[in-house]
N, C-alpha and C positions, 0 to 999 in steps of 0.2 A: 687915381694912383695905380701905378703898374704893379701887378702881382708878381712876386718872385717865385719862379718854379724851381723846385729841387730836381736835379738831374743826376743820374748815376750811370756809369759805364763799367763793363768788365772786359779785360783784355786777356788773351791767352798767348803765351810765348813759350815755345818749346826749345828755343836756343839755336835752332838750325835754319829758321826762315824768318819771315816778317811777322810781327805780332798781329793777331786777328781780334777784331771786336766780336765778343761772344754774347754780350747782353747790353741793353741800354733801356732806360726808362725814365719817366718823369713822375714826380709826386709820390703816390703810394707805391708804384712799381720801383721807383728809386729807393724808397725806404726798404723794400723787400730785397733788392740787390745788395744794399749796404748791410742789412741784417744777415743775409746768407754769407757775405764776405766775412763779417765778424765771427759768425758761428763756425766758419771753416778756417779761421786764423789766416785769412787773406788780408794783407795790408790794404788800408783805405787811405787815399790822399785827396785833398781838396785842391783843384786847379781849375778855376773858372774859364780861363782862356783855352786850355786843352779841351775842356768839356764842350765849349762852343764848336771847336773844330771836329770833335768826335761825333757831334750831332749830325754831321753831314755824311758819316760813314754808315753803311748798312751792316746789320748783323751778319756775320760770316765772312765779311770782307777783310782783306789785309789793310792795315793802316796805310795811307798814302805817304810817299817818300817825304813830302814836306813836313810830316809830323815825326819823322824818325828821331830827331834830336830830342824833342820834348818827351816822347815816349821812352827813349833811352834813359833819360834822367829819372823818370818815374820808376822804370824797371830796376835801375841801379839802386835806388832808394829801397825798393821792395826787397831786393836781394840782401842789402845791408841790414835791414830790419830783421830778416830771418837768419842773419849770421852767415850768409853765403856770399861767394864771390860772383859778380856778374860775368 
C-alpha cells in the first residue's frame, strides 16, 4: 500500500515581480508550515496538482512561467479571503 505524504508550500508575492517559493516540506515539516500559516492568518489552500509542480521548485526560486496561471488563481483567492483586491 502506497503511503500518502502530506506536503506544504509557502509562496511570497510582493505584487511587483514573480511569486517566490519561500518554504516547502513533507509530513511533520508540512504540519509546521501549515501551523505557522494558520497562526499568522495566512490563507491555506489544498491543491494536489499545484503541490506536485511546486515540488520541483527550489526554495528561493521564482515560480516557473508554466505555473503562473495556477498560482494567480491561488493568490486571487488569498486576496479575496483577506478582503483585498488582487
